[in-house]
C-alpha positions as CSV (number, residue, x, y, z in Angstrom):
1,M,99.0,-83.2,-90.4
2,A,100.4,-84.4,-93.7
3,S,99.3,-82.6,-96.9
4,N,97.2,-84.5,-99.4
5,A,98.7,-85.8,-102.6
6,S,96.8,-85.0,-105.8
7,F,96.7,-85.3,-109.6
8,D,94.7,-84.0,-112.4
9,V,92.7,-86.0,-115.0
10,S,92.5,-84.2,-118.3
11,T,92.2,-84.9,-122.0
12,G,93.3,-83.2,-125.2
13,A,95.5,-83.3,-128.2
14,D,98.7,-81.4,-128.9
15,L,97.5,-79.1,-131.6
16,Q,101.0,-78.9,-133.2
17,E,101.1,-82.7,-133.6
18,V,97.6,-82.6,-135.2
19,D,98.9,-79.9,-137.6
20,N,101.9,-82.2,-138.4
21,A,99.5,-85.1,-139.0
22,V,97.4,-83.0,-141.3
23,N,100.5,-81.9,-143.3
24,Q,101.7,-85.6,-143.6
25,T,98.2,-86.5,-144.8
26,H,98.5,-83.8,-147.5
27,K,101.8,-85.3,-148.6
28,E,100.4,-88.8,-148.8
29,I,97.3,-87.7,-150.7
30,A,99.6,-86.0,-153.3
31,Q,101.7,-89.2,-153.7
32,R,99.1,-92.0,-153.6
33,Y,97.8,-93.5,-156.9
34,D,94.2,-93.8,-155.7
35,F,94.1,-90.1,-155.0
36,K,95.6,-88.9,-158.3
37,G,93.3,-86.6,-160.2
38,T,90.8,-86.2,-157.3
39,H,89.7,-83.2,-155.4
40,C,90.4,-84.3,-151.8
41,S,91.4,-81.8,-149.2
42,V,92.1,-81.6,-145.5
43,D,91.9,-78.3,-143.6
44,F,92.8,-77.9,-139.9
45,D,91.1,-75.0,-138.0
46,R,93.3,-74.6,-135.0
47,A,91.0,-72.0,-133.2
48,K,88.0,-74.3,-133.4
49,A,90.0,-77.5,-133.0
50,E,88.4,-79.2,-135.9
51,I,89.4,-80.7,-139.2
52,R,87.3,-80.3,-142.3
53,L,87.6,-83.0,-145.0
54,S,86.3,-83.0,-148.5
55,A,86.4,-85.8,-151.1
56,D,84.9,-86.8,-154.4
57,D,82.8,-89.6,-153.1
58,E,82.2,-91.7,-149.9
59,Y,84.9,-94.3,-150.8
60,R,87.6,-91.6,-151.0
61,M,86.3,-90.0,-147.8
62,D,86.7,-93.3,-146.0
63,A,90.2,-93.6,-147.4
64,L,91.0,-90.0,-146.4
65,V,89.8,-90.5,-142.8
66,D,91.8,-93.7,-142.6
67,V,95.0,-91.9,-143.8
68,L,94.4,-89.1,-141.3
69,K,93.9,-91.4,-138.4
70,T,97.0,-93.4,-139.3
71,K,99.1,-90.3,-139.4
72,M,97.6,-89.1,-136.0
73,I,98.4,-92.5,-134.4
74,K,102.0,-92.2,-135.6
75,R,102.2,-88.7,-134.1
76,G,100.8,-89.8,-130.8
77,V,97.5,-87.9,-131.1
78,P,94.7,-89.8,-129.3
79,V,92.1,-90.7,-132.0
80,R,89.5,-91.6,-129.4
81,N,89.1,-87.8,-129.0
82,L,88.1,-87.4,-132.6
83,K,84.3,-86.9,-133.1
84,L,83.3,-87.9,-136.6
85,G,80.7,-85.5,-138.0
86,E,78.0,-86.5,-140.4
87,L,78.7,-87.1,-144.0
88,E,77.3,-84.1,-145.9
89,A,76.6,-84.0,-149.6
90,A,78.4,-81.1,-151.4
91,T,78.2,-80.1,-155.1
92,G,77.7,-83.0,-157.5
93,Q,78.8,-86.3,-155.9
94,S,81.4,-84.8,-153.6
95,V,81.1,-85.1,-149.8
96,R,82.3,-83.2,-146.8
97,R,82.9,-84.2,-143.2
98,T,84.0,-82.3,-140.1
99,L,86.1,-84.0,-137.4
100,G,86.0,-82.4,-134.0
101,L,88.8,-82.7,-131.5
102,T,87.9,-83.0,-127.8
103,Q,90.0,-80.5,-125.9
104,G,89.3,-80.8,-122.2
105,I,86.9,-83.2,-120.5
106,P,83.2,-82.5,-121.3
107,Q,81.1,-81.6,-118.2
108,D,78.9,-84.8,-118.4
109,T,82.0,-87.0,-118.8
110,A,83.7,-85.3,-115.8
111,K,80.5,-86.0,-113.7
112,R,80.7,-89.7,-114.7
113,I,84.4,-89.8,-113.7
114,V,83.7,-88.3,-110.3
115,K,80.7,-90.6,-109.7
116,A,82.7,-93.7,-110.7
117,I,85.5,-92.8,-108.2
118,K,83.0,-92.2,-105.4
119,D,81.0,-95.4,-106.2
120,H,84.1,-97.6,-106.3
121,G,84.6,-96.8,-102.5
122,F,88.2,-95.6,-102.3
123,K,89.1,-94.5,-98.8
124,K,89.5,-90.8,-98.2
125,V,89.7,-90.0,-101.9
126,Q,88.1,-86.7,-103.0
127,A,87.4,-85.9,-106.7
128,A,86.3,-82.4,-107.8
129,I,85.6,-80.9,-111.2
130,Q,87.8,-77.9,-112.0
131,G,86.9,-76.4,-115.3
132,D,87.7,-79.0,-118.0
133,E,89.7,-81.2,-115.6
134,V,89.1,-83.4,-112.6
135,R,91.3,-83.0,-109.5
136,V,91.7,-86.1,-107.4
137,T,93.2,-85.8,-103.9
138,A,94.0,-88.3,-101.2
139,P,96.2,-88.5,-98.1
140,S,97.9,-91.7,-99.5
141,R,99.9,-91.9,-102.8
142,D,99.0,-95.6,-103.0
143,E,95.3,-94.7,-103.1
144,L,96.0,-92.3,-105.9
145,Q,97.8,-95.0,-107.8
146,A,94.8,-97.3,-107.3
147,V,92.5,-94.5,-108.6
148,I,94.7,-94.1,-111.7
149,A,94.7,-97.9,-112.3
150,F,90.9,-98.0,-111.9
151,L,90.3,-95.1,-114.3
152,R,92.5,-96.6,-116.9
153,G,90.3,-99.7,-116.8
154,Q,87.2,-97.7,-117.5
155,D,85.8,-96.4,-120.8
156,F,84.6,-92.8,-120.7
157,G,84.7,-92.2,-124.4
158,V,87.8,-90.0,-124.3
159,E,91.6,-90.6,-123.9
160,L,92.4,-89.7,-120.2
161,K,95.7,-88.1,-119.3
162,F,97.0,-88.1,-115.7
163,G,99.3,-85.2,-114.9
164,N,100.2,-82.6,-112.4
165,Y,101.0,-85.2,-109.8
166,R,101.8,-83.7,-106.4
167,G,103.0,-85.8,-103.5
């Protein structure tokens, strides 16, 4: 009997690239005219996988988020995995915001992925949740390619990565 081919569906950002994007954002803030004389900051907490932003007002906060997203896109960091926190008032008119990075597929999203694969009616395809990933197995590589194409066409709210392909 032939062994089953498989691949893993996962999500996440390369934290080193996020760090590089934050550093580039620092440089651009220091150089841009509309940020001169302001108290805007970007702090990256690698352990918690979150970015804390602070700015003088909502306008500068929006500009700061825009600069950060632009730098992340250039570095290949999936911005769909960014979860924008609420705008919090700080001292005076200044505001703060926390951006969370989704590392690993959340449990409810993994369940939706498995359900979508089963509901689509692929022949002999099995999907199982393994921690923060989904493992998909099938006897045919063509079926796995069809599953990947199907999942790319769906919107689960996070950037999906397909890896660990075994034939």
